[in-house]
TORLUM-554112 format. One line per 2 residues: number of its first residue (from 0); for each residue x, y, z of C-alpha. Coordinates in steps of 0.25 Angstrom, whole numbers. Layout:
N
NUM = X:Y:Z  ...
***
This chain:
107
0 = 399:504:334  391:496:345
2 = 384:484:345  371:482:347
4 = 364:477:359  358:463:361
6 = 345:461:357  337:449:359
8 = 339:447:344  353:445:346
10 = 351:436:358  343:426:351
12 = 355:427:338  367:425:349
14 = 374:412:354  368:404:367
16 = 381:408:372  380:423:368
18 = 364:423:372  367:426:386
20 = 375:438:385  364:445:377
22 = 352:443:384  348:450:397
24 = 347:443:411  332:440:410
26 = 336:433:396  347:424:402
28 = 339:421:413  330:415:403
30 = 338:407:395  350:402:402
32 = 341:393:410  340:386:395
34 = 355:384:396  362:370:402
36 = 365:372:415  379:370:422
38 = 386:372:408  396:383:413
40 = 403:391:402  418:387:408
42 = 414:370:405  409:374:392
44 = 420:382:387  430:369:392
46 = 420:361:385  420:369:371
48 = 436:369:373  437:353:376
50 = 428:353:365  436:363:355
52 = 446:353:358  439:342:350
54 = 436:351:338  421:350:343
56 = 413:365:345  406:369:358
58 = 397:381:359  395:384:372
60 = 383:393:370  376:381:365
62 = 381:372:376  374:381:384
64 = 361:379:378  360:369:368
66 = 358:355:374  359:346:364
68 = 372:354:360  377:354:372
70 = 374:338:373  382:336:359
72 = 394:344:363  395:335:376
74 = 392:323:370  404:327:360
76 = 412:332:370  410:317:377
78 = 413:309:364  428:316:366
80 = 440:311:369  444:320:378
82 = 441:317:392  441:332:397
84 = 430:336:388  424:320:390
86 = 422:324:405  419:340:402
88 = 408:335:393  403:324:403
90 = 401:337:414  393:344:404
92 = 385:332:401  381:329:416
94 = 378:346:417  370:347:404
96 = 361:334:409  360:341:422
98 = 355:353:416  346:347:408
100 = 340:337:420  337:349:429
102 = 331:358:416  320:346:414
104 = 318:343:428  314:360:429
106 = 305:357:418
***
């Protein structure tokens, strides 16, 4: 049995992290500029791992598309006793702020 081809319905039901795989190139170009610029997957994977060690879950897809969630997780990480996590949180915060400032400049 073969799996069905993804449709717009499936894309609408997908998590933000899975969305790019289900979209056409044109759809991807329309949606991805909404992502927080500069947040790369490698840094987010590291962030997720360090946060897991603190028993704090992180959803990478939400970090990319949900600014409020990203800032909340970053604030939580910055309150950690672990210096590497605090340092990474500060870097992510600066990246998010630059992205927000650039976005506001374009409006």
